[in-house]
Structures are given as C-alpha cells and as structure tokens.
C-alpha positions as CSV (number, residue, x, y, z in Angstrom):
1,X,-14.9,17.8,87.2
2,X,-11.2,16.9,86.5
3,X,-9.0,17.3,89.5
4,X,-5.2,17.6,89.3
5,X,-2.9,16.6,92.1
6,X,0.8,17.4,92.3
7,X,3.4,15.0,93.9
8,X,6.8,15.6,95.5
9,X,7.1,12.1,96.8
10,X,8.8,10.1,94.0
11,X,7.9,6.6,95.2
12,X,4.2,7.6,95.9
13,X,4.0,9.1,92.4
14,X,5.5,5.9,90.9
15,X,3.0,3.7,92.7
16,X,0.2,5.7,91.2
17,X,1.5,6.5,87.7
18,X,3.5,3.5,86.7
19,X,0.6,1.0,86.4
20,X,-1.2,3.6,84.2
21,X,1.9,4.4,82.1
22,X,2.9,0.7,81.7
23,X,-0.3,-0.1,79.9
24,X,1.6,1.2,76.9
25,X,5.2,1.2,77.9
26,X,6.7,2.0,74.5
27,X,4.4,5.0,73.9
28,X,5.0,6.3,77.4
29,X,8.8,5.9,77.0
30,X,9.6,9.4,78.2
31,X,7.4,9.6,81.3
32,X,8.3,6.1,82.3
33,X,12.0,7.0,82.3
34,X,11.4,10.0,84.5
35,X,9.1,8.2,87.0
36,X,11.4,5.2,87.3
37,X,14.3,7.6,88.2
38,X,12.4,8.7,91.3
39,X,10.6,5.5,92.1
40,X,12.8,4.0,94.8
41,X,13.4,7.2,96.8
42,X,17.2,7.3,96.4
43,X,16.9,10.3,94.1
44,X,14.8,13.0,95.7
45,X,12.4,15.0,93.5
46,X,13.9,18.4,93.0
47,X,11.7,21.4,93.8
48,X,11.5,22.5,90.2
49,X,10.4,19.1,88.9
50,X,6.6,18.9,88.1
51,X,4.9,15.6,88.7
52,X,1.1,15.6,88.4
53,X,-1.9,13.3,87.8
54,X,-5.4,14.1,86.7
55,X,-8.4,12.3,88.2
56,X,-12.0,12.1,86.9
57,X,-13.3,13.7,90.1
58,X,-12.4,14.6,93.6
59,X,-13.6,11.3,95.0
60,X,-10.8,9.2,96.7
61,X,-11.4,6.3,94.3
62,X,-11.7,8.5,91.1
63,X,-10.2,7.1,87.9
64,X,-6.8,8.3,86.9
65,X,-7.3,10.0,83.5
66,X,-3.9,11.6,82.7
67,X,-0.3,12.2,83.8
68,X,2.0,15.1,83.2
69,X,5.5,15.8,84.2
70,X,8.3,18.2,83.5
71,X,12.0,18.1,84.4
72,X,13.5,21.6,83.5
73,X,14.7,22.7,81.0
74,X,12.7,20.2,79.0
75,X,9.1,20.6,77.8
76,X,6.0,19.5,79.6
77,X,5.2,15.8,78.8
78,X,1.6,14.7,78.5
79,X,0.8,11.0,78.9
80,X,-2.6,9.7,77.9
81,X,-4.8,12.5,79.1
82,X,-8.4,12.8,77.9
83,X,-9.3,16.3,76.6
84,X,-10.5,17.7,79.9
85,X,-7.4,16.3,81.6
86,X,-5.2,18.0,79.0
87,X,-6.6,21.4,79.9
88,X,-6.5,20.8,83.6
89,X,-2.9,19.5,83.6
90,X,-1.7,22.4,81.4
91,X,-3.5,25.0,83.5
92,X,-1.9,23.5,86.6
93,X,1.6,23.3,85.0
94,X,1.3,27.0,84.0
95,X,0.7,27.9,87.6
96,X,3.7,25.8,88.7
97,X,6.3,27.4,86.3
98,X,6.6,29.0,82.9
99,X,6.4,26.4,80.1
100,X,8.8,26.3,77.1
101,X,6.7,23.8,75.2
102,X,4.9,20.5,75.3
103,X,5.5,17.0,74.0
104,X,2.9,14.2,73.6
105,X,0.9,12.2,71.1
106,X,-0.1,14.5,68.2
107,X,-3.6,15.3,69.3
108,X,-2.7,15.6,73.0
109,X,0.2,18.0,72.3
110,X,-2.0,20.1,69.9
111,X,-4.8,20.4,72.5
112,X,-2.3,21.3,75.2
113,X,-0.6,23.9,73.1
114,X,-3.9,25.4,72.0
115,X,-5.0,25.7,75.6
116,X,-1.7,27.3,76.6
117,X,-1.9,29.8,73.8
118,X,-5.5,30.8,74.7
119,X,-4.6,31.1,78.4
120,X,-1.4,33.1,77.9
121,X,-1.9,34.9,74.6
122,X,1.3,33.3,73.2
123,X,1.9,31.3,70.1
124,X,3.4,27.9,69.4
125,X,5.2,26.1,66.6
126,X,6.2,22.6,65.8
127,X,9.8,21.9,66.8
128,X,9.9,18.3,65.5
129,X,7.5,15.7,64.4
130,X,8.5,12.4,66.0
131,X,7.6,8.7,65.5
132,X,8.2,6.2,68.2
133,X,9.3,2.7,67.1
134,X,9.4,-0.6,68.9
135,X,11.5,-3.7,68.2
136,X,11.1,-7.2,69.7
137,X,13.3,-9.1,67.3
138,X,16.4,-8.0,65.3
139,X,15.9,-8.8,61.6
140,X,19.4,-8.0,60.1
141,X,22.9,-9.2,60.8
142,X,25.3,-6.5,61.7
143,X,28.1,-5.9,59.1
144,X,31.8,-6.2,59.8
145,X,32.8,-4.5,63.0
146,X,32.4,-4.7,66.7
147,X,30.2,-3.1,69.3
148,X,31.9,-2.1,72.6
149,X,31.0,0.1,75.6
150,X,32.4,3.6,75.5
151,X,35.4,4.2,77.6
152,X,36.9,7.2,79.3
153,X,39.5,7.4,76.5
154,X,36.6,8.0,74.1
155,X,35.4,11.1,76.0
156,X,36.8,13.8,73.8
157,X,35.7,12.2,70.5
158,X,32.2,11.3,71.8
159,X,31.6,14.7,73.3
160,X,32.2,16.2,69.9
161,X,29.9,13.6,68.3
162,X,27.2,14.1,70.9
163,X,27.2,17.8,70.3
164,X,27.1,17.3,66.6
165,X,24.1,14.9,67.1
166,X,22.2,17.5,69.1
167,X,22.9,20.2,66.5
168,X,21.6,18.0,63.7
169,X,18.8,16.2,65.3
170,X,17.6,18.6,68.0
171,X,18.6,22.1,66.8
172,X,16.0,23.9,68.9
173,X,17.2,22.3,72.2
174,X,20.2,24.6,72.7
175,X,20.4,23.8,76.4
176,X,21.8,20.4,75.5
177,X,24.9,21.9,74.0
178,X,28.0,22.0,76.1
179,X,26.6,19.5,78.6
180,X,29.2,17.1,80.0
181,X,29.2,13.6,78.4
182,X,27.5,10.8,80.2
183,X,29.0,7.5,79.4
184,X,26.2,5.4,80.9
185,X,24.8,3.1,78.2
186,X,27.0,4.7,75.5
187,X,28.5,2.3,72.9
188,X,30.8,2.6,70.0
189,X,30.8,0.7,66.7
190,X,34.4,0.0,65.6
191,X,35.6,-1.1,62.2
192,X,39.2,-2.2,62.0
193,X,39.8,-0.5,65.3
194,X,38.4,2.8,64.2
195,X,35.3,4.2,66.0
196,X,32.8,5.1,63.3
197,X,29.4,5.3,65.1
198,X,28.0,5.8,68.6
199,X,24.6,4.9,70.1
200,X,23.3,4.8,73.7
201,X,21.1,2.0,75.0
202,X,19.5,2.1,78.5
203,X,16.7,0.5,80.4
204,X,13.5,2.4,80.3
205,X,11.1,0.5,82.5
206,X,10.6,-3.1,83.6
207,X,10.2,-4.4,80.1
208,X,11.9,-2.1,77.6
209,X,15.1,-0.3,76.8
210,X,15.6,2.9,74.8
211,X,18.1,3.6,72.1
212,X,19.2,7.3,71.7
213,X,22.0,9.4,70.4
214,X,22.7,7.4,67.2
215,X,25.4,9.3,65.4
216,X,27.8,8.7,62.5
217,X,30.2,11.5,61.5
218,X,29.8,12.5,57.9
219,X,33.1,11.0,56.8
220,X,31.8,7.6,57.8
221,X,28.2,7.8,56.5
222,X,26.5,5.7,53.8
223,X,28.4,2.5,54.7
224,X,25.8,0.9,56.9
225,X,27.5,1.6,60.2
226,X,24.5,3.1,62.0
227,X,22.4,0.1,60.9
228,X,25.1,-2.3,62.3
229,X,25.5,-0.4,65.5
230,X,21.8,-0.2,66.2
231,X,21.2,-3.8,65.3
232,X,24.0,-5.0,67.5
233,X,23.0,-2.8,70.4
234,X,19.3,-3.8,70.1
235,X,20.3,-7.5,70.1
236,X,22.5,-6.9,73.2
237,X,19.6,-5.2,75.1
238,X,17.2,-8.0,74.2
239,X,19.8,-10.6,75.4
240,X,20.0,-8.8,78.7
241,X,16.3,-9.5,79.3
242,X,14.4,-6.5,77.9
243,X,11.3,-7.6,76.0
244,X,11.6,-4.7,73.5
245,X,13.7,-1.8,72.4
246,X,12.3,1.6,71.7
247,X,13.6,4.6,69.8
248,X,12.3,7.9,68.4
249,X,12.9,9.2,64.8
250,X,12.3,12.5,63.2
251,X,9.5,12.1,60.6
252,X,11.3,14.6,58.4
253,X,14.3,12.1,58.0
254,X,13.2,9.3,55.7
255,X,16.7,7.7,55.8
256,X,16.7,7.0,59.5
257,X,13.1,5.7,59.4
258,X,14.0,3.3,56.6
259,X,17.1,2.1,58.4
260,X,15.3,1.3,61.6
261,X,12.5,-0.5,59.8
262,X,15.0,-2.8,58.1
263,X,16.4,-3.7,61.5
264,X,13.0,-4.7,62.8
265,X,11.6,-1.5,64.4
266,X,7.9,-0.9,63.8
267,X,5.9,2.3,64.3
268,X,4.1,2.5,67.7
269,X,2.8,6.1,67.6
270,X,3.4,9.7,66.4
271,X,4.3,12.5,68.7
272,X,4.7,16.3,68.4
273,X,7.3,18.4,70.2
274,X,5.9,21.9,70.2
275,X,7.7,25.0,71.4
276,X,5.9,28.0,73.0
277,X,6.5,31.6,72.3
278,X,5.3,33.9,75.1
279,X,3.4,37.0,74.3
280,X,5.8,40.0,74.0
C-alpha cells in the first residue's frame, strides 16, 4: 500500500527527495528548483507550500516511489511517480488545498488529472504541451551583438517585455501578470547598443542551469537575435561550471523548437500542463 508523507522541514525533504530527483536532473527541472530553494534552511517552507513523498509501504525502509510539490499559485508538480503513487499523491494534495491543475510527464499528468476529475467531479484541459530540452555543448556561434546582465536601468523595458512574454507563451497563467521584475539571472542581447532580446539563466541544481523567459519584441524578430542570445547565455552558463543547460518549449511553436535544436538542445522528455475546472 502506497503511503504519502508531507514535509514542512525543507532540509529534511531535500535530503530525501534530491537523490531521487537527481537521477534525472533535466527531467526533474521544476521540482529540483523548488527543493533546492528550501534545502539549506535559510528559506522556511511557507505553510501553503505542499511538499510530499510517496513510499511503497509504511515500512521505515520503504522505497521512495514518487514526489509531488506545489508552490501556490502554481500547479501541482508530479515527479516520477508510479501509477499508485500518482493517485495517492493527488488524493493527499487535494486534502491539503484546492488544486488549479497538474504538471508532469505526459502519462503522469494525465493519470493525475483523471484521478482528480473522478474524485471531485470536475474536468480538466490541456493548458500547454511542453518539451524539455538539454544542452551540453553549444553548436552555433552567436551573431553580431553582445550579451550583458540586465541592470536597474533596464527595469521598465524588461518589465514590459516579461509581461508580453507571459501573455504570448503562458496565456493561461494570469497570476504572473503584473508581478514585479526579478533581475536575477536576467540578461539582454544588445546590437549596436540597442537591447533586442532578453533571456534568464539560473542554476537549477548541482549540475544544471535553466534558461527561461526568452523574448524578442516583434519589431526585432526574424533576425536571429533569440538564437544568438540563447547560444551566448548557454555558453556562459557552461563556462561557469554547469554540466548542462535546460529549457522548456511549447510543442505548438515549431519555430522555437527548431531554433533551440540548432543551438545544440536535444529533447529530453515531454510534459503536459493541465488545468482543472471545478464542478459548478
């Protein structure tokens, strides 16, 4: 019988979950980022954050068979659960707080959403089909331009760009809109002194870094700026000692998938981000 245990101690959860998640660091990009945030105890786990692990039985030495976590307002994240663990983790998460949706590898997310729908009488729908890519070597040379860290003087421009990025790439995640800009890891690609593209690159876990928020305003598109920015940022992160870089793409956007493949990114797995609709 699958047993689920919740955790409020960040370091204790990290000691348990990280070895499990780091078996496939790229695929577990999202949960690794969350677990690492709480791993040293300097950031307490807020009371509304859900951290849970599923075990094969109640025995003290039972095998860990799945991890789930949620940081509101985001969806529940499922990481490598077997089918019984999916149901057990979703059932426990439902009892912890209402769920807006679930994200995980395609089969896991589908199983979790189906269980939620059966348990609540609600329905679910695909928000976005995602592919996670991993790079260990940059295969293109950036074009003319320069990559630089974002500065305070960029705040107004990049706030506008970030909100435009969310509206285009994540239209269903309205909670992101209006959020203050975080400059951590944010970089700008400049051509002749003019900012034309932004991208964020940050450490994920012990071996990888994640690239997110790649955005080029429409006036600057179709000139290879995003390719140059991501190639330069990926190279920078590798030089800093990360073994690989990871990013997500929307499978409905063939342009971005083709761009990243040219740079050297290779598919590592497919994910579904599913949104829940509660029974009226």
